[in-house]
C-alpha positions in Angstrom: 8.9 -51.2 6.2 7.5 -48.8 3.8 9.5 -45.6 3.1 12.7 -47.1 4.6 15.7 -49.1 3.6 18.4 -48.7 1.1 16.3 -48.1 -2.1 14.3 -45.4 -0.3 17.5 -43.7 0.8 18.9 -43.9 -2.8 15.7 -42.5 -4.3 15.5 -39.6 -1.7 19.2 -38.7 -1.8 19.6 -39.3 1.9 23.4 -39.0 2.0 23.9 -38.9 5.7 21.7 -42.0 6.3 23.5 -43.8 3.5 26.8 -42.9 5.2 25.6 -44.2 8.5 24.4 -47.4 7.0 27.7 -47.8 5.1 29.6 -47.5 8.4 27.5 -50.1 10.1 27.4 -52.6 7.2 31.2 -52.3 6.7 31.6 -53.9 10.1 29.4 -56.9 9.3 30.7 -59.9 7.4 29.4 -59.6 3.7 27.6 -56.4 4.7 29.0 -54.4 1.8 28.2 -57.2 -0.5 24.5 -56.9 0.5 24.5 -53.2 -0.1 26.2 -53.6 -3.5 23.6 -56.3 -4.5 20.6 -54.1 -3.6 22.1 -51.0 -5.1 23.1 -52.8 -8.3 19.6 -54.2 -8.7 18.0 -50.8 -8.1 20.3 -49.0 -10.6 19.6 -51.7 -13.2 15.8 -51.4 -12.6 15.8 -47.6 -12.7 18.0 -47.6 -15.8 15.7 -50.1 -17.5 12.6 -48.0 -16.8 14.4 -44.9 -18.2 15.5 -46.7 -21.4 12.2 -48.3 -22.0 10.0 -45.3 -21.4 8.7 -44.2 -24.9 8.0 -40.6 -23.7 11.7 -40.1 -22.8 12.8 -41.4 -26.1 11.0 -38.7 -28.0 13.4 -36.0 -27.0 17.0 -37.4 -27.4 18.6 -34.4 -25.6 16.4 -34.8 -22.5 16.9 -38.6 -22.6 20.7 -38.2 -22.6 20.6 -35.5 -19.9 18.5 -37.8 -17.7 21.0 -40.6 -18.1 23.9 -38.3 -17.2 22.0 -37.0 -14.2 21.4 -40.5 -13.0 25.1 -41.4 -13.4 26.1 -38.2 -11.5 23.7 -39.1 -8.7 25.1 -42.5 -8.1 28.7 -41.4 -8.6 28.1 -38.8 -5.8 26.6 -41.5 -3.6 29.6 -43.8 -4.2 32.1 -40.9 -3.6 30.5 -39.3 -0.5 28.6 -41.6 1.8 30.4 -44.8 0.6 33.9 -43.3 0.7 34.5 -44.2 -2.9 34.4 -47.9 -1.9 
C-alpha cells in the first residue's frame, strides 16, 4: 500500500512504528533478515542518490553534513527501535 511499509517508516522517522514492527518480525523465522534486506536496499539507494546528485556536490560542506545526518538517522533507528540489533 502507498504510504506504508518499512521504507515509508524509515523516511518519515516513525520510531514507534519501527519498534513495533521490529518486535513482531523478531518472532517470525527470518523476519529480521527481511527487515535487514529492505533497510539495506533503502540505505544504499538513498546514499546513491545523495552521492550522484550534482547539486549536492557543488557545496562540499553541505554534502558531508548531509552524509553525516543520514548516518546519524540510521544509527538512531538501529539503536532505539531496533534495540541495537
